[in-house]
ROROKE-955328 format. One record per residue: x, y, z of N, C-alpha, C in turn. Coordinates in steps of 0.2 Angstrom, whole numbers, plus 5000, padded with zeros to 4 digits. Example, Ala and Ser with C-alpha at 12.3 -4.5 7.8 and 13.67 -1.06 7.14 Angstrom:
BEGIN
506649725039506249785039506649845039/506449895035506849955036506450005039/
END
This chain:
BEGIN
500649935000500049995002500650075000/500450124997500750144994500750205001/500950265002501050295008500450385004/500050405011499850475008500350505002/500050554998500350614999500150665003/500750675003501050735008500350825005/500050825010499550895009499750945014/499751005013499551065015499251075022/499851075027499351055036498951115039/498851115039498351155043498951225048/498751325046499251355049498951355057/499251305061499351305069499751345070/499751375077499951435079500751405080/501251445082501651385085501951375091/502451385094502351405102502651485102/503151485099502951585099502651605097/502051575092501551635091501051635097/500851595098500251565106500551605108/501351605113501451655118501151695117/501251715112501151825108500551825112/499951785109499351795107499151805116/499351745118499251725126498951785129/499751825128499951895132499651935130/499551945124498752015122498351995121/498151935123497351915127497151935133/497751915136497851925142497852005145/498252055143498052105142497652155140/497152125133496552145132496152135137/496052065141495452075147495552105152/496252105156496352155160496352245157/496452255151496452365151495552335152/495252275150494452275150494252295157/494452255162494152245170494552325172/494852345170495152425172494652475169/494352455162493852505162493352495159/493052435162492352415160491952445164/492052495169491752555175491352585171/491652605167491852675164491352675157/491152555155490352575149489852575152/489452595151488752565149488452495153/488252475158488052435159487852375156/487352395152486952355150487052375141/487152295139487252325131486552375128/486752435123486152465120485952445113/486252375114485952345106485352325105/484952345099484252325097484452255095/483852205094483852155092483952135084/484552115084484852125075485552155075/485652205080486252245078486952195079/486952165084487652115083487652065075/487252055071487252005068487552045062/487152105062487352165057488152165055/488452185063489152195062489552115060/489352055061489652015059489351975050/489951975047490051945040489651875041/489151885036488551815033488951775030/489651765030490051655028490451665032/490851615035491551615034492151615030/492551625034493151635028493551585026/493451595018493851535017494551525020/494951565019495751575021495851625028/495951575033495851605041496751665039/496651685044497551725048497951685048/497751625049498551585049499051565046/498551595038498851575032499051655028/499051675034499351745029500151765032/500351805028500951805027501351815035/500951875039501251895045500251875048/500551795053500051795055499851835064/500051855065500051905071499851965069/500252005063499652055064499152055059/498951965056498351975055497651985059/498251985065497451915073497452005074/497652065073497252155075496752145071/496452095066495852105067495352095073/495652035075495352015080495152035086/495952075087495552105094495452185091/495352215083494952265085494152265085/493852155081493252155083493252175089/493652135095493252115100493152185102/493252225101493052325105492352325097/492452305094492052355086491552325086/491552265088490952195086490652135092/491052135096490752105104490652165106/491152215111490952225117490252295117/490152305113489452355109488852315113/488652225112488352185113488152165119/488952175123488752125130488652175136/488152175140487952175145488552165150/488652215155489452185158489152155167/489052105165489152075172489652065177/490352135173490752105178490952185179/490552225178490452295181490152315189/490652345192490552365197489552385198/489252405194488752445198488352375191/488352305193487952275191487752245196/486952235195486652225204485952175203/486152175195485352125194485352055195/485052005193484751935195485451905200/485751865199486351865205486951865203/487351895205488251915202488351845198/488751855196488951785192489951805191/490051795198490851825197491151775193/491851825193492351805188492851855190/493651805193494151855198494851805192/495251845195496051845193496251765194/496151735198496251675198495851615195/495251625195495051605189495251585184/495151645182495251665173495851615172/496451625173497151585176496851495173/496251475179496351425181496051405172/495351435171495151415166495451405159/496151475160496451455155497151395156/497151345158497651325164497151255160/496751265162496351195159496051195152/495851265148496051265141496451225139/497151255140497751235137498051135139/497651115144497951085146497450995141/496851045139496251015136496050945139/495950935145495950865146495050845147/494950785145494350775144494250695150/494150725158494050705160493450665164/493250625159492650575157492750515165/493250495165493550405169493950445172/494150445177494850435180495250405177/495150375174495750335168496150375165/495550425161495550455155496050535159/496350545164496750595166496550575175/496850535177496750535185496650615189/497050655190497250695192496350765191/496050735189495750765186495050765190/495050695192494450675196494550655203/495550665205495250655212495450705215/495650795212496050875215495350895213/494650855209493950855212493650845218/493750795216493550755224493650795231/494450785229494850825236494450895236/494250955230494151015234493351015232/493250975233492550945237492350935240/492750935244492650895249492950975255/493450985251493751065256493151115257/492551105250492051155251491751135256/491751055258491151045260491151065268/492051065270492251085278492351165275/492251175270492051275271491351275273/490851245273490451245272489951235278/490351205282490151165289489451115287/489751085280488951045279489350965284/488750925283488750855287489250815286/489650755288489950735285489850675279/489250655280489050615275489150645266/489150705266489150725262490050745258/490450715262491050705259491250635257/491950615252492050555251492250505255/492450525260492650475265492250425268/491750455265490850395269490650365260/489750385261489550355256489350415252/489550455251489150505247489750555245/489750615244490450625239490050695236/490550735233490350765229490550815219/490350845217490550815209490250895208/490550915202490450995200490250975194/489451015194489051005187489251085185/488651085178488651145176488351175178/487551205181487551245185487051195189/486551245193485951225199485651185196/485451185189484751165186484951095183/485751065180485951005181485950955186/486050985193486050935198485350945201/484950975200484150975202484050895198/484350945190484050865184484450795189/484950805188485350725192484950715196/484750765205484350735211483550715209/483250725203482750715203482850635198/483250645196483250575191483550525193/483950535199484150495205483550475209/483250505211482550535216482150455213/481850495208481350435201481650365201/482350345201482750295201482450245207/482650265212482550225219481850225221/481550285219480550275220480750195215/480750185209480450125204480850055208/481550065211481750025213481449995222/480850055221480450035229479949995227/479849985219479149965217478650025216/478950075214478650115215478450135206/477850135206477550165195478250205193/478350215191478750275186478250335183/477650305184477150345180476650395186/476950385191476450385199476950435204/477750445201477950485206477750545203/477950585211477550635212478150695212/478350755213478850825212478450865217/478850885220478550935226479251015226/479051075226479051135228478751185229/479251215233478751295233478451325228/478051395224477851435220478251485219/478951465223479351525221480151495220/480151425221480551375216480851395210/481551395209482051415203481551355200/481451395194481251385186481451305183/482051265185482451205185482151145188/481651195191481251105194480651065190/480351115190479851105184480551085177/480751115173481151115166481551025171/481751025174481850935176481450875177/480750925179480250895179480050855171/480150915166479850885158480350855156/481050845157481650815156481250735159/481250725165481250675169480550625170/480150655165479450635160478850625166/479350695173478350695177478050725177/478350795169477750835168477850855160/477250845158477150855149477350915146/477450985152477551025148477451075156/477651145154477851185161477151215167/476551195164475951205166475751155169/475751085168475751025169475851015176/475151015180475350995189474950915193/475050875183474650815186475150785193/475850795192476250755194476850795198/476550865196477350925200476650965208/477050965212476651015214477051085218/476751135216477051195219476551225224/477151225229476851215238476751295237/476151335239476251405244476751435249/476751475248477551525252476951565257/477051565262477051625266477051705260/477251755266477151825265477751835264/478251785266479051815268479351765260/478751735257479351695252479251625254/479051575260479551525262479051485259/479051425258478551355258478251365266/477651355266477151335270477051235269/477451245277477551175274476851135278/476451175279475851115280475551125274/475551165272475451135264475651085260/476351075262476551005258476550965261/476150965270476350885270475350875270/475050915269474550905266474550855258/474750885255474950875248475150825246/475750825252475950725251475550685253/475050675258474550645262473950615256/473850695255473250685248473450635241/473950655242474350615231474550535236/474850535245474750465245474050415246/473450435249473050435246472850415243/472850445237472650445229473250375223/473550355229473950315225474650325223/474850395225475450435220475950395225/476550425220477050375225477550475229/477650485229477750575233478450545231/478850555227479650565226480350605227/480050665227480650715226480350795227/480750785233480450875235481150905236/481050995235481551015232481451085240/481951085241481751145248482351215245/482251275243482651325242482851365248/483751365249483951405252484251475247/483651535248483651575245483351575237/482851585238482651595233482551665229/482451645221482951695216482151775216/481751765219481751825215481451865224/481551845229481651875234482151825241/482451785236483051775242482751735247/481951715248481751665254482051625257/482251615262482151525264481851465267/481651415263481251375265481551345272/481051315278481351285282481751215280/482351185281482651125277482251085284/482451105290482351075295481451035297/481051095294480351075296480351035289/480551065281480151005276480550925277/481050925279481250875282481050805287/480650845291480350825296479650785294/479350845289478850815283478750745280/479550765275479850685272479750655277/480150645282480250585285479450535288/479050595290478650575293478150525288/478150585283477350575278477850535270/478350525268478650505263479550495263/479350455270480150405270480650405265/480250385261480950365255480750405249/480650485251480550545244481250555245/481650605242482250605239482350685243/482550705248482750795250483050835248/483050865240483450925238483450985239/484251005240484051065245484551115238/484351175236484551225231484551245234/485251275238485551345240486151375232/485851385227486151415221486551445223/486551525224486451595226486651585233/486251585239486351585246486651555249/486951445246487251415248488151475249/488251495242488751515245489151575252/488651575253488751615261488851565264/488851505264489051485270489651445273/489751505270490551465271490951525277/490351595279490351635284489551575291/490151555296489851515301489251575304/489251615301488851685303487851675301/487851615296487551595293487351545292/487451505294487351435294486951405297/486551475301485851425301485351455297/485451455291484951455282485051385282/485351345283485751275283485451225286/484751265294484751205298484551165295/484751085298484151015295484451005289/485151025286485150995279485550925281/485750895284486250855289485550775286/485050785286484250775285484150745277/484450795272484350815266484950755263/484550725256484750705252485450685245/485350795246485750815240485750885242/486350935241486250975242486851025237/486651095233486951105228487151175232/487551205225487751285227488551295221/488251345220488851405213489151455219/489551415217490451455217490451515211/489851515206490051565199489651625203/489451595207488751685208489151715214/489551665217489551725223490151695229/490551665225491451635226491751685224/491751695218492551715216492751675208/492351605206492351535202492051605196/492151605190492151595183491451565182/491251575177490651515175490951475173/490651405172489951385175490351325183/490051345186490351315194489951285199/489551245201489051205204489351175208/489251175212489451105218488951065220/488851015220488150955221488550915224/488150895230488550845236487650805236/487750735237487450675239487650655246/487250615250487350575253487450515252/487050485248487050425243487350425239/488050415236488250425229488050355226/488050305230487650245226487050245221/486650295225485950285223486050355217/486450385216486650415210486650375206/487650375206487650325200487350285197/486850235201486350185197485850225192/485650285194485150315188485650345183/486150305185486450385176486950335177/487250265177487750235176487750225170/488150205162488150145158488650135157/488750075154489650065153489650055147/489750055142489850025135490750005133/490749945131491349915130491749995130/492050025124492450075123492550085129/492250115135492250145142492750115146/492550045144492949975152493750005151/493849975158494449985159494649935168/495249915167495349895175495249925181/495349995183495050015190494550025189/494250075184493450055185492949985188/493149935181492849875183493049855190/493449865193493649825199493349885204/493149935204492850015209493150005213/493850045209494550075214494150155213/493850165210493850265208493250255206/493450345207492450365205492450375196/492150365196491950405186491650465187/491550525189491150575188490550565182/490950545176490250545170489550515172/489550455178489250455180488750465188/489050545188488750565193488350635189/488150645182488250695178487650655172/487050695170487050685160487550665156/487850745155488450715148488950675150/489150655145489850595145490650645149/490550675143491150725143491250775152/491850785152491750835155492550885157/492350935157492851005159493450995164/493851015164494051025171494251065174/493651075176493351125181493651125189/493851075191494251095196494851115197/494951125191495951165192495451245193/495051285192495051355194494851345201/494451305205494151305209494551295213/495051255215495651235217496151325219/496251355214496651415212496151455217/495751475217495251515219495451515226/495551435231495451455235496251465237/496351435234497151405235497451495236/497051565233497251625233497051665236/496551645237496051675243495951655250/496051585250496151565257495151575260/495151535262494351525267494251605270/494551625271494751695276494351755268/494851755263494851795261494051785257/493851715256493351705254492651725259/492751725265492151785269492151835269/492851855267492851915268492251935263/492451925256492151935251491451945253/491251885255490251885257490051925261/490651965267490351995272490252055269/490752095266490652135264490052165260/489852145256489252115254488652145256/488652095264488052075266488052135271/488652165274488752245275488152295272/488352305264488452345263487352345258/487352295260486552255258486152285264/486452275271486152295276486052395274/486452435275486652465272486052525269/485852475263485352495257484652465261/484852415266483852435268484052455273/484252485277484152555278484252605275/484352655269483952705266483552675265/483352605263482552615260481852635267/481952595272481652595278481552685279/482352715280482052785278481852835277/481652825270481452835263480652845262/479952875263479452855265479252855258/479452845252479252845246479452775244/480052725246480252655245479752635251/479652575252479452495255479952455252/480152395259480452325255479952335254/480252255249479752205245479752155252/480452155253480252075257480852075262/480952055268481352055270482152075266/482652085268483252065262483652015266/483951985260484051915262484951925260/485351925266486051915265486252005259/486551995253486452025250485952055244/485452025246485152045242484352065244/484252155240483652225243483252195237/482552195243482052195235481552265238/481452325235481052365235480652395230/480252445235479752485227479752525231/479352585222479152625225478352635226/478152675233477352645235477152685230/477152725230476852755221476452705217/476852635218476452605212476952545206/476552495204477052465199477352505194/476752555189476952605188477752635185/477852655194478052715193478952675195/478652615200479052565201479652545194/479152535189479552505182479752555179/479452595178479752655175480652685180/480452705185481052695189481652645188/481752595187481952525185482052535179/481752575176482152575166482452635166/482152685168482552745167483352745169/483552685176484152695177484652635172/484152585171484552555166484452585161/484252615157484352665151484952675155/485052705157485552765159486352755157/486352675159486852635160487652655161/487052685170487652685175487552625178/486852605182486852545185486652495181/486452445182485652385182485552325188/484952335188484352305191483952255187/483752215191483052155189482652185192/482152145190481452155194481052095195/480652065199480052025200479552055202/479151985204478652015208478251965215/478051975219477651935225476951975227/476351905226475851925226475751965233/475452015233475252075240474652045242/474552085248474152035252473352085249/473452095245472852115239472552065236/473052015236473151945234473551975225/473652045223473852045217474252035216/474752025212475652035210475752095207/476252115213476652165218477352165212/477552225210478152245205478552245208/479352245210479852265215480452255211/480952315214481752305211481952245216/482452215213482852175214483652205215/484152245222484552255219485152175224/485252125220485952115222486752115221/487152125228487852155227488152115229/488352095223488952035222489352015220/489452095216489952065210490552085211/491152075207491852065209492052115211/492052165209492552225208491952275211/491352285216491152315218491352335224/491252385226491652435231490952495235/491252525240490452535243490252605240/490752615237490652695233489852655225/490052595226489752585219488852585221/488952545225488452565231488052615232/488752675236488052715239488052755233/488252755225488352805221487452765217/487352705216486952665216486052675216/486352675226485552745230485852785228/486152825227485952885227485752915219/485852885215485552885208484652845206/484852815212484152765213483552845215/483852875223483552935222483652995218/483953015215483553075212483353035202/483252975202482952935196482052945202/482052915206481452925209480952975209/481453055212481053115212481053155205/481353105199481153155193480353095192/480453045190479752995190479153015195/479553065201478553055207478353125205/479153185199478953245200478753285204/
END
């Protein structure tokens, strides 16, 4: 057989060229973070504006084929400013107070760069042992940092894994719950899931994917339990719903307690919910979604919100929200890893290997939906090593203190009212003049580009939904001056709106 004829190789970067472009990219990011404060927080783009700045077809000849590839890359860096930047809402802006924060930090960015350069696919222990073992160790570190029960650590029957988001963690927990119920002779089409009516939408999406709901409005086997005036699940109503379902021959399978709801940051009583599950549905899986607020457990003074977590089957939180680790990074712990892997494991011949077959190692592919895995533990490891536990505590504590200051300003101004009790770094407020004035206030501030807020609604005493502004303090580069200036902007804009 003749050898293949030589072909023109693709124009890979040389090591020298990669070093040069890498330094230039890091410089661009560092410069961006230095000047982001001077940019409008929200993108001014209209729908389709970004598409109009982009060519409709890809280039036939790439920059790597140019006589001066590094010089040709000037166009890319120009386009970062000309094409990309105008379409960005700047989540790393110190005056970004919308939704929940999406933290990024220097150590985490370095970790992402290193992970990308190593190019590890960590689906199995065998495909890169340290990718698995570093993740195991870092999740145990975080369990210790958060004061989680020993049952969630790898030294026992439980353990932790990094998922992409809390939505993925919820889906995995529900899948494990369904499998455990079926193992206990429950019919799969009789399984029922429960969460509060303020729980994250990912609970409904998980139910849709797992076959418990045909769509977001299907309540045949999904129960959204009512909440009190603070947004907490009414535990009595949970008990009544479970008892009614059991009387109908259904199988209570999954209960989600929320540690910090998206709208108002309300904390369900994990302890009381666990008591109901233990009494009325002892085989049901109790999952605690602490996507945002769970990060505050790094501070011992905030651990009261986790009372009863030792009775939960799983817990998740997102360091990419409030612990300086850029997206994506969700920490998901289970007390019984075998229950999770029984629901998700599948081993085709091409993945078999001696350590796996011997049961001597952890294969994180069996702890998640996809097969492939990025080396996400690397960035979290670097964040913890750089900041230390005390540095992470300081990050949380300053934001909580500043939110308390905002809460005081709201209480002191008769034109405003708190829409819910302050929750850690989240303050929810409105104009007493009503929804229209509150909406106009938020829209004008966001349009100004000087700060960014998001909104939610809650049912008022009259039974009607009331709109309010959410100020979530937690961005990496936010300082108290940005918080103070934001409140001053709120007050000035309110004067304009109210006349």
